[in-house]
Structures are given as C-alpha cells and as structure tokens.
C-alpha angles and dihedrals in degrees: 000000000000116000096194138014117318125206115195137178110186131197115196113204133178115255107288092021097109098057095087088049094046095047088210140077106285098228086071090064101048104124093002142073099238134234120359093241089057090046090051092047093052093042091055094049092047092050089053090055098042099101094045130098117256091257093049089049095053089049093052097045096048099070088052091051091047092049093046093048092046090053091058107111099192116064119226116280100263093201090054090045092050092044092049088049092050089049095054096037093049087057085227098298096113118084115241091234091059090048091055091052094047087057095046099252138111121248095254091043093050089047093051095046091047093053091051095048105029104022099238134055125268091256093053090052091049089053091049090050090048090047091051093045090053092050091049089051095053093051136069132034095308094048116165123216117258092260093047089048091049094053091043094051093051102257118148089236140331095277087059091054093045091055091048094051091048092047093052099034105022089231137090113255091256095051092045093052096046092046117095100256114161093151090051089052091065088065095045105039098047118088103246091202095069 
C-alpha cells in the first residue's frame, strides 16, 4: 500500500511486448526494475512528464515508445507470440504441451524462449491468466461465488483457486476483493485479448 501520493503512467503490453523496451532477457526483470541505466532513462522521462495532464503524458511518451520499438533489430519471436495468444485465448483450458506442439516447439524450448521473451514460463502465464479470470468472475453485477468462479476459471476446486490467489496476491480471495484496489482493477477489468 502506498503511504503517500502516487503518480503513475502505465503501458499495457501483450506478453513478450516489453522485451524490446527493456533491452534484456525478461526473466532478469521479474520482480525487479532492471539495470540502473534503464532506471535512470525511464526516471528522466517520467520526471519530464510529471506536470502534464494524462493525455499530454501519453502523447509525450508515445513517440519515445515508437522510436524504441523501431530501433529493435530482432523481431519478436513469432512462436512465443502465438503461444502466448493461444494461452490467453484458450482461457487456460489448453495444456502447455499441446500449445508447444501447435507452435512447432518442444516443451523445454517453449519454456526457455518464454522466459527470455515474457519473463516467466508458459505455465506461470497460464496461472496468471486463470487467476485474473477468477477475479473477474467474482466482481461486478454478475459476480459468481468463489466456488463457481473457481470452476468457471478452470481450477480443480475452490481450494486450488484460494492457493493461487494467495500465492499471487498474498491475500485470500475475500480479503483481496474487499480491499481497496484501484490499481489491481486495471488488470482484472481490462480485456486481456485486446
């Protein structure tokens, strides 16, 4: 929880989309910000944008993003991009081994490439998608019970979902949903397939 004012500018990317911006293998950035030089560059950009309105900030950041993406010599790994799309689109119903075969890779090769491009393996991405799916199903006017949401999201049972929710958020589903979480809502309300 923040203890003071928080000023954020977010960029939502598809799995594997951040690698051109990070200039490193993504697994090195999991639970970290990356190299100090990259931190300094982004800090400078954010400081320049601080006094602007949200719209002005997006307009100012977009040319930097386009330049950075255009400077990338290596195109995105199409097998990883296809596999990530299959995982997201299948709503976690498809086994990772089958996804690997569908994109023409072996399980270990897909996992290695996923870690480089996305930061986590395909099974972890599938767990994250299932976690987000369960949270979406437990919110809003048509909210399901925890047991119904667990079944609809593809968990074997409610206990399995509770373990995943606690693992990703540190809270039980009930506590997570009752907490004030406007930032988390950005990750559960948005359609991940867009």
